[in-house]
C-alpha positions as CSV (number, residue, x, y, z in Angstrom):
1,M,81.1,86.4,88.7
2,G,84.7,87.0,89.3
3,L,84.9,83.2,89.6
4,F,84.4,82.6,85.5
5,T,86.9,83.9,83.4
6,L,86.2,84.3,79.7
7,P,88.9,82.3,77.2
8,P,89.8,83.3,73.8
9,K,87.3,83.1,71.1
10,P,87.9,80.1,69.0
11,P,89.0,81.3,65.3
12,Q,86.6,81.2,62.6
13,D,88.1,78.5,60.6
14,Y,88.7,76.2,63.7
15,L,86.3,73.6,61.6
16,D,84.7,73.6,58.2
17,L,81.6,72.8,59.3
18,D,80.2,72.5,55.6
19,L,81.8,69.6,55.6
20,F,79.1,67.7,57.9
21,L,75.8,68.6,58.0
22,K,73.6,71.6,56.3
23,E,71.5,73.8,58.0
24,P,67.9,74.1,57.0
25,G,67.5,76.1,54.1
26,E,71.1,75.7,52.9
27,E,73.1,73.9,49.8
28,A,73.6,70.4,49.9
29,P,76.9,69.7,52.0
30,V,80.3,69.7,50.5
31,K,81.1,66.3,51.9
32,K,78.3,63.3,51.7
33,F,78.6,60.8,54.5
34,R,77.2,57.4,55.1
35,R,74.1,57.1,57.3
36,T,75.2,56.7,61.0
37,L,75.3,57.5,64.2
38,A,76.9,61.1,64.8
39,A,80.8,60.5,66.5
40,E,80.6,63.3,69.4
41,W,83.6,65.4,67.9
42,F,81.1,66.0,64.8
43,P,80.2,69.7,64.3
44,Q,78.0,70.4,67.1
45,S,74.8,72.9,67.0
46,G,74.4,72.5,71.0
47,I,74.5,70.6,74.1
48,Q,71.7,69.3,76.4
49,I,71.6,68.9,80.4
50,T,69.1,68.2,82.4
51,W,68.9,70.2,85.6
52,P,68.8,68.9,89.1
53,H,66.1,69.7,91.3
54,S,64.4,69.0,94.8
55,E,62.3,65.7,93.7
56,T,65.6,63.9,92.2
57,D,67.9,62.2,94.5
58,W,70.0,65.4,94.4
59,A,67.8,66.4,97.2
60,P,70.1,65.8,100.2
61,M,73.0,67.2,98.1
62,L,71.0,69.9,96.1
63,E,72.9,73.1,96.9
64,E,76.5,71.6,96.2
65,V,75.3,69.9,92.7
66,T,73.6,72.9,91.7
67,E,77.1,74.6,91.8
68,C,78.7,71.9,89.8
69,Y,76.0,72.8,87.2
70,I,76.4,76.2,87.2
71,R,80.1,75.9,86.4
72,L,79.1,73.5,83.8
73,T,76.5,75.4,82.6
74,Y,79.4,78.1,82.2
75,E,82.0,75.7,80.3
76,I,79.4,75.3,77.6
77,A,77.5,78.0,76.7
78,I,80.6,80.6,76.5
79,R,81.4,78.0,73.7
80,E,77.9,77.2,72.4
81,P,74.3,77.1,72.7
82,L,73.2,75.1,75.6
83,L,69.6,73.6,76.3
84,I,68.8,73.4,79.9
85,V,65.7,70.7,80.6
86,A,64.3,71.6,84.3
87,P,60.7,71.4,85.8
88,E,60.7,74.9,86.4
89,A,62.8,76.3,83.9
90,G,62.3,80.3,84.8
91,S,63.6,79.6,88.5
92,V,66.9,77.9,86.6
93,R,67.0,80.8,84.0
94,A,66.8,83.9,87.4
95,L,69.6,81.9,89.1
96,L,71.8,81.6,85.9
97,E,71.0,85.4,85.0
98,S,72.4,86.4,88.4
99,R,75.7,84.4,88.5
100,L,76.7,84.2,84.9
101,P,77.7,86.7,82.4
102,R,75.7,87.6,79.6
103,R,77.9,85.9,77.0
104,A,77.1,82.7,78.6
105,T,73.5,83.1,79.5
106,N,72.9,84.5,75.8
107,S,73.6,81.1,74.5
108,I,71.3,79.2,76.5
109,I,67.9,77.6,75.6
110,Y,65.6,76.9,78.4
111,K,62.7,74.2,78.0
112,E,60.3,73.1,81.1
113,C,59.8,69.8,81.5
114,P,58.8,67.4,84.2
115,T,62.1,64.8,84.6
116,N,63.1,62.2,87.2
117,D,67.0,62.6,87.0
118,T,69.5,64.3,85.3
119,W,71.4,62.0,83.1
120,A,70.9,63.4,80.0
121,R,73.4,61.1,78.4
122,D,71.2,58.4,79.2
123,H,67.7,59.9,78.4
124,G,68.3,61.9,75.2
125,F,68.1,61.6,71.7
126,L,70.8,59.7,69.7
127,T,71.4,61.5,66.5
128,V,71.7,59.2,63.1
129,I,72.9,61.4,60.5
130,G,74.2,61.4,56.9
131,T,71.1,60.8,54.5
132,G,69.1,63.7,54.4
133,A,67.2,65.2,57.4
134,P,68.7,64.2,61.1
135,E,67.0,61.1,62.5
136,L,66.2,61.9,66.4
137,L,66.2,57.9,67.7
138,D,64.3,57.7,70.9
139,Y,65.2,54.6,72.8
140,R,63.9,53.6,76.0
141,F,65.9,54.3,79.3
142,N,64.8,52.0,82.2
143,G,66.8,53.5,85.1
144,W,69.9,51.3,83.9
145,G,68.1,48.2,84.1
146,G,65.2,49.0,86.4
147,K,67.5,50.6,89.5
148,F,65.9,54.1,89.3
149,E,62.7,55.3,88.2
150,A,62.5,56.8,85.0
151,A,59.1,57.4,83.8
152,L,59.3,61.2,83.5
153,D,62.9,61.0,81.8
154,N,61.1,58.6,78.6
155,T,58.9,61.5,77.9
156,I,61.6,64.3,77.7
157,N,62.4,63.5,74.2
158,R,59.1,63.5,72.7
159,R,58.3,66.5,74.8
160,L,61.1,68.6,73.4
161,Y,60.5,67.4,69.7
162,D,56.9,68.4,69.8
163,N,57.6,71.6,71.3
164,R,59.9,72.5,68.1
165,T,63.2,72.2,70.3
166,F,64.9,70.0,67.2
167,N,65.0,69.8,63.7
168,G,65.0,66.3,62.3
169,T,62.8,63.5,61.9
170,Y,61.4,61.7,65.1
171,T,61.8,58.1,65.2
172,D,60.5,55.8,68.1
173,H,62.6,52.9,69.5
174,L,60.9,52.8,72.9
175,N,60.7,49.0,72.4
176,F,64.3,48.9,73.2
177,E,66.7,49.4,76.0
178,L,70.0,51.5,75.0
179,E,71.5,54.8,77.0
180,G,73.5,57.1,75.1
181,G,76.6,56.1,77.6
182,S,76.5,52.6,76.4
183,I,77.7,53.1,73.2
184,E,80.6,54.8,71.5
185,S,80.4,55.4,67.5
186,D,83.4,56.8,65.2
187,G,80.8,58.2,63.1
188,L,82.3,55.8,59.9
189,G,80.6,53.2,60.9
190,T,82.3,51.3,63.9
191,L,80.9,51.0,67.3
192,L,82.3,50.1,70.6
193,T,80.3,48.8,73.7
194,T,80.2,46.6,76.6
195,S,78.6,43.2,77.3
196,R,78.3,43.8,80.6
197,C,75.8,46.4,79.8
198,L,74.3,45.8,76.3
199,L,74.0,41.6,76.6
200,N,72.7,42.5,80.6
201,P,69.2,40.6,81.0
202,N,68.1,43.5,83.1
203,R,67.8,45.4,79.3
204,N,66.9,43.2,76.4
205,S,66.5,40.2,77.9
206,Q,64.4,38.5,75.6
207,L,67.0,39.3,72.6
208,D,70.3,37.7,72.1
209,K,73.7,38.9,71.1
210,T,73.0,38.3,67.3
211,Q,69.7,40.2,67.9
212,I,70.9,43.1,69.3
213,E,73.7,43.5,66.9
214,R,71.5,43.3,64.3
215,I,69.2,46.3,66.0
216,L,72.0,48.6,66.4
217,M,73.8,47.6,62.8
218,D,69.9,48.5,61.3
219,E,68.8,51.5,63.2
220,L,72.3,53.3,64.1
221,G,73.7,52.9,60.4
222,V,76.9,51.0,62.1
223,E,78.7,48.2,60.1
224,R,80.8,46.5,62.8
225,I,80.7,46.2,66.7
226,L,83.5,45.8,69.4
227,W,82.7,44.6,72.1
228,L,84.5,44.6,75.4
229,N,84.0,41.9,77.5
230,H,86.3,43.1,80.6
231,G,86.4,46.2,82.6
232,Y,84.2,47.8,85.4
233,L,84.3,50.6,88.1
234,A,83.5,49.7,91.7
235,G,80.1,51.9,92.9
236,D,79.0,52.1,89.1
237,D,75.1,51.6,88.5
238,T,75.3,51.3,84.8
239,D,76.6,48.0,84.3
240,S,80.1,48.9,82.6
241,H,78.9,51.9,80.4
242,I,81.6,52.3,77.7
243,D,81.8,56.0,78.3
244,T,83.0,55.2,81.6
245,L,86.2,52.8,80.6
246,A,87.0,53.7,76.9
247,R,86.2,56.1,74.3
248,L,86.3,56.2,70.6
249,C,88.4,59.6,69.4
250,P,89.5,60.9,65.7
251,E,91.9,59.4,63.6
252,N,91.6,55.6,64.5
253,T,92.4,56.4,68.6
254,I,90.9,54.9,71.7
255,V,91.4,56.8,75.0
256,Y,90.8,54.2,78.0
257,V,91.5,53.7,81.7
258,K,94.4,52.0,82.9
259,C,95.1,51.0,86.2
260,P,98.9,49.9,87.0
261,D,98.2,49.4,90.8
262,E,98.2,45.8,91.4
263,S,96.6,46.4,94.8
264,D,93.4,48.2,93.5
265,E,90.4,46.3,92.8
266,H,90.1,47.4,89.4
267,F,94.0,46.1,88.4
268,Q,93.1,42.6,86.6
269,E,89.9,43.7,84.8
270,L,91.4,46.6,83.7
271,Q,94.4,44.8,82.5
272,Q,92.2,42.4,80.4
273,M,90.4,45.3,79.3
274,E,93.7,46.9,77.9
275,N,94.3,43.8,76.4
276,E,91.2,43.6,74.7
277,L,91.6,46.9,73.2
278,K,94.8,45.8,71.7
279,S,93.6,43.1,69.9
280,F,90.9,45.3,68.3
281,H,91.6,46.9,64.4
282,T,90.3,49.5,62.6
283,A,88.0,49.1,59.5
284,S,91.2,49.0,57.5
285,G,92.8,46.3,59.4
286,E,95.4,48.4,61.6
287,P,95.6,48.3,65.5
288,F,94.0,51.3,67.5
289,R,96.2,54.2,68.6
290,L,95.9,53.8,72.4
291,I,96.0,56.3,74.9
292,P,95.8,55.9,78.3
293,V,94.5,58.0,81.3
294,P,94.9,57.1,85.3
295,L,92.2,55.8,86.9
296,P,91.6,58.2,89.9
297,D,92.6,57.3,93.3
298,A,90.0,55.8,95.2
299,V,87.0,57.8,96.4
300,F,84.4,57.1,98.8
301,D,80.8,58.2,100.3
302,E,80.0,59.0,103.7
303,D,79.3,54.9,104.1
304,G,82.7,54.2,102.7
305,E,81.5,52.7,99.5
306,R,83.4,53.2,96.7
307,L,82.5,56.0,93.8
308,P,82.9,55.6,89.7
309,A,85.8,58.2,89.5
310,T,86.9,58.3,86.2
311,Y,88.8,60.3,83.9
312,A,87.1,58.9,80.5
313,N,83.9,60.7,81.3
314,Y,85.0,63.5,79.0
315,L,82.7,65.7,77.0
316,V,84.0,66.5,73.2
317,M,82.4,70.3,72.0
318,N,83.5,72.1,68.8
319,S,86.5,73.3,70.4
320,A,87.0,72.1,73.5
321,V,86.8,68.8,75.6
322,L,85.7,69.2,78.7
323,Y,86.6,66.9,81.3
324,P,86.1,65.9,84.8
325,T,88.7,66.4,87.8
326,Y,88.7,65.0,91.5
327,A,91.0,67.2,93.4
328,Q,94.3,65.2,92.4
329,A,96.1,67.4,91.1
330,E,98.9,65.0,89.8
331,K,96.4,62.6,87.7
332,D,93.7,65.5,86.9
333,N,96.8,67.1,85.1
334,A,98.1,63.6,83.8
335,A,94.5,62.9,82.5
336,R,94.8,66.5,80.8
337,L,97.8,65.8,79.2
338,S,96.5,62.4,77.2
339,L,93.1,64.4,76.5
340,Q,95.5,67.0,74.6
341,K,97.1,63.9,72.8
342,A,93.6,62.7,71.7
343,F,92.5,66.2,70.7
344,P,95.4,68.2,69.9
345,R,93.1,71.5,68.3
346,H,91.0,71.3,71.5
347,D,91.0,73.3,74.4
348,I,91.4,70.8,77.7
349,V,88.7,72.1,80.3
350,P,88.7,70.8,83.5
351,V,85.3,70.6,85.8
352,D,85.5,69.4,89.4
353,C,83.0,66.8,89.5
354,R,83.3,65.4,92.8
355,P,79.7,66.2,93.6
356,L,78.6,64.3,90.2
357,I,80.0,60.8,91.2
358,R,78.4,61.1,94.7
359,Q,75.2,60.0,92.1
360,H,77.1,57.3,90.5
361,G,77.5,59.5,87.3
362,S,80.3,62.1,86.1
363,L,80.5,65.1,83.2
364,H,79.7,62.8,80.4
365,C,76.7,61.5,82.0
366,A,75.1,64.6,82.7
367,T,75.5,66.3,78.6
368,M,74.1,65.3,75.3
369,Q,75.8,66.5,72.2
370,F,73.6,67.4,69.0
371,P,75.1,67.4,65.7
372,K,75.3,70.6,63.5
373,G,71.5,71.3,62.3
374,V,70.0,69.7,65.3
375,L,69.3,71.9,68.0
376,R,67.3,75.0,66.9
377,G,68.1,78.0,68.3
378,K,66.1,80.6,70.2
379,E,62.7,81.7,68.7
């Protein structure tokens, strides 16, 4: 237990939660928002992770990735409620209660459910808020274009909802392929995404760009979509998810991956992506404030294949930003400084994610946040 050092509790007035969503039984919120996909930095009721187990692709390195998940669990659960989904929830609970302080374990909600894998960002609910009860949108996840089995992961949301895990209205969108890691919302009507993913024929091949835009606008409550046509990471299974490349942040800011090394295979694509970002404008017509994070030094698997290490795959919480590190002291620290500029009132907390990128994902991919009022507490 000496590995885990408790941070100070954030001040009570750190966020004015009443400005956003009301809890069940409360008076109407002070401020009324448009119906839209909640921004990640909106006040949260908790985070979901889906636990690795021996029937997943993690089997050959289960002990290593479990240690990463214990660390991730700790950093989340000392700050806000954490929902852990697992096929054998009791054994996960026993493990965590033997390893973590009570301050962390008291915040954990366990739900038992069969799963294929661990990528909660892509099989979890998307939450639309603003005009009444939160809407829990359940989209179909097809293993990033049929690359991996996902039938069990597609049952998680309905099982959790039927098990009274969430407040809100369940809406079935299982006729449309959409992963949470493929879209970014500012909560004010703007969506950021990539054409390589959302227009890939391995997702919704029967629809063209105009039809996909209309579905996203209608169902997610957004008014405009910013499409990136450039940017990729070697080793990426997701067909260029936006959360590996560029992230919307408060105050019309975008954090993005920058590669100044002309000898790196990513140089040209990320340079073109940067130029695209510079051409984008906010809803009011102003250019975005752009904050680069470095591209990590190349990380390779045992077969010599490059892995998709990225600092853009961070998680925003109520009082902290958890970000992935890769044992690259100079670049890990440079990423921390950039994220502090984007989130000046948050603690910027590192989590070693070298195990996660072995299966081509990172910290944001492994998590899903829920706005205030959505995740129910322990019963």
